[in-house]
C-alpha positions as CSV (number, residue, x, y, z in Angstrom):
1,X,193.2,1.8,147.4
2,X,194.7,1.0,144.0
3,X,194.6,4.7,143.0
4,X,196.4,5.6,146.3
5,X,199.1,3.0,145.6
6,X,199.5,4.4,142.0
7,X,199.7,7.9,143.3
8,X,202.5,6.9,145.7
9,X,204.4,5.3,142.9
10,X,203.9,8.4,140.8
11,X,205.4,10.6,143.5
12,X,208.3,8.2,144.2
13,X,209.0,7.6,140.5
14,X,209.4,3.9,141.3
15,X,209.3,1.3,138.5
16,X,206.2,-0.9,138.7
17,X,204.9,-4.1,137.1
18,X,201.2,-3.8,136.1
19,X,198.9,-6.6,135.1
20,X,196.3,-5.7,132.5
21,X,193.2,-7.8,132.9
22,X,191.7,-7.1,129.5
23,X,194.9,-7.9,127.6
24,X,196.0,-10.7,130.0
25,X,199.6,-9.4,130.1
26,X,202.2,-7.7,132.3
27,X,203.7,-4.3,131.6
28,X,207.1,-4.6,133.2
29,X,209.4,-2.0,134.7
30,X,207.1,0.9,133.8
31,X,206.8,4.4,135.4
32,X,203.5,6.0,136.3
33,X,203.7,9.3,134.5
34,X,200.2,10.7,135.1
35,X,196.9,9.9,136.7
36,X,193.9,11.8,135.4
37,X,190.5,10.7,136.5
38,X,190.3,7.0,135.7
39,X,193.2,7.1,133.2
40,X,196.7,6.1,134.2
41,X,199.6,7.0,131.8
42,X,202.6,4.6,131.9
43,X,206.0,5.0,130.4
44,X,207.8,1.8,129.4
45,X,211.3,1.5,127.8
46,X,212.2,-1.5,125.7
47,X,215.8,-2.4,125.0
48,X,215.7,-4.4,121.8
49,X,219.3,-5.3,120.6
50,X,220.6,-2.0,119.2
51,X,217.6,0.2,119.8
52,X,216.1,1.7,122.9
53,X,212.4,2.4,122.5
54,X,210.2,4.4,124.9
55,X,206.4,3.8,125.0
56,X,203.7,5.7,126.7
57,X,200.3,4.1,127.1
58,X,197.1,5.1,128.9
59,X,195.1,2.4,130.6
60,X,191.8,2.6,132.5
61,X,192.0,2.1,136.2
62,X,189.4,-0.7,136.1
63,X,191.5,-2.7,133.6
64,X,194.4,-2.9,136.1
65,X,194.3,-6.3,137.8
66,X,197.5,-6.1,139.9
67,X,200.4,-3.7,140.7
68,X,203.7,-4.7,142.2
69,X,207.1,-3.2,142.7
70,X,210.5,-4.6,143.3
71,X,211.6,-4.3,146.9
72,X,215.2,-5.2,146.2
73,X,217.3,-6.9,143.6
74,X,220.4,-9.1,143.7
75,X,222.6,-10.0,140.8
76,X,222.5,-13.7,139.9
77,X,226.3,-13.8,139.7
78,X,226.8,-12.7,143.2
79,X,227.3,-15.2,146.0
80,X,225.8,-15.1,149.5
81,X,228.9,-13.3,150.9
82,X,228.4,-10.5,148.3
83,X,225.0,-9.4,149.7
84,X,225.3,-6.1,151.5
85,X,223.1,-5.7,154.6
86,X,222.8,-3.0,157.1
87,X,223.8,-3.4,160.7
88,X,220.6,-1.9,162.1
89,X,218.4,-4.6,160.8
90,X,216.5,-6.5,163.6
91,X,218.1,-9.8,164.4
92,X,214.9,-11.8,163.5
93,X,214.8,-10.3,160.0
94,X,218.5,-10.9,159.1
95,X,219.3,-13.4,156.4
96,X,220.3,-16.7,157.8
97,X,218.5,-16.0,161.2
98,X,216.7,-19.0,162.6
């Protein structure tokens, strides 16, 4: 199931957050570049003050503890009236619905 999820993120080129069990850390906002056997290649960009660094790392499938992706994001500076929603959202799922 994990490999299917990673395959989908590879096809969609969606940023992912991956927890590495053996290193006890999160790789944040990475792209799945390649899956070959039990090796997953990730690309991660790091914006450090004046420099933009790009890293590629290969991890084994069994060292991945969790994979998540961001469904949506909202700026912290925006207020509740600034959130754009679609009109075709079911009433029960709208923000502020009882």
